[in-house]
C-alpha positions in Angstrom: -17.8 28.8 35.3 -20.2 29.0 38.5 -18.9 31.7 41.0 -18.4 31.0 44.8 -21.0 32.1 46.8 -20.7 32.7 51.2 -23.7 31.6 53.5 -25.0 33.3 56.3 -27.8 31.7 58.2 -29.3 33.8 60.6 -32.2 33.1 63.0 -34.2 36.0 65.0 -36.9 35.0 67.4 -37.4 38.4 69.4 -39.8 39.1 72.0 -43.5 40.1 70.8 -43.6 43.6 71.9 -40.3 44.5 71.4 -38.8 46.9 68.3 -36.9 44.2 66.9 -40.4 42.1 66.9 -42.4 45.0 64.9 -39.1 44.9 62.1 -39.2 41.2 62.2 -43.3 40.7 61.1 -42.6 44.0 58.7 -40.0 42.1 57.2 -41.7 38.7 57.1 -45.0 40.7 55.6 -42.6 41.2 52.2 -42.0 39.0 49.5 -39.1 37.0 50.5 -36.8 38.4 47.7 -38.0 42.1 48.5 -36.8 41.6 52.6 -33.6 39.8 51.9 -32.6 43.0 49.6 -33.2 45.3 51.9 -31.4 43.0 54.9 -28.5 43.1 52.2 -28.6 46.7 51.4 -28.4 47.5 55.3 -25.5 44.9 56.3 -23.4 46.3 53.4 -24.0 49.8 54.5 -23.3 49.0 57.9 -20.8 46.8 58.1 -18.3 46.7 55.0 -16.0 49.0 56.1 -15.4 47.2 59.2 -15.6 43.9 57.3 -12.4 45.2 55.0 -10.8 46.5 58.5 -10.8 43.6 60.0 -9.8 41.5 57.0 -6.4 43.5 56.9 -6.5 43.4 53.4 -6.9 46.8 52.5 -5.3 49.9 52.0 -5.9 53.0 54.4 -7.1 54.8 50.8 -9.3 52.0 50.1 -10.9 51.7 53.4 -11.6 55.4 53.8 -13.3 55.3 50.2 -15.3 52.4 51.7 -16.4 54.2 54.9 -17.5 57.1 52.7 -19.4 55.7 50.8 -21.1 53.8 53.4 -21.5 56.8 55.1 -23.6 58.2 52.0 -25.8 55.0 51.6 -26.6 55.4 55.2 -27.3 59.4 54.6 -29.2 58.3 51.9 -31.1 55.8 53.6 -31.7 58.3 56.2 -32.9 60.9 54.3 -35.2 59.1 52.3 -36.7 57.9 55.9 -37.4 61.2 56.8 -38.9 62.1 53.3 -41.0 59.5 53.4 -42.0 59.9 56.9 -42.6 63.4 55.8 -40.3 64.5 59.1 -38.1 67.5 58.7 -34.4 67.1 59.1 -33.1 68.7 62.7 -31.8 72.2 62.1 -28.1 72.3 62.0 -26.3 74.2 65.3 -23.3 75.6 65.5 -20.4 74.1 66.8 -18.8 75.1 70.1 -15.8 77.7 69.9 
């Protein structure tokens, strides 16, 4: 039996010279499957916790676990970005007393 699918059609037409246009051009330069995978990963990482919260179908514990998993994925993504760009992380500063 075939699994049901959700569909999202998104059209972006940013103005040339904007940061979004740079990202769109970069994604358009990739194989479609690779670009779609990057977008899929970022959508889940950035919005899954909100989607589950707004659905009202998840317990507080499941939302907590989802949030932590999304934050962990974000931390890993940005760590990889810093490594790729050879940027040292900002030093941790002491919290005010």
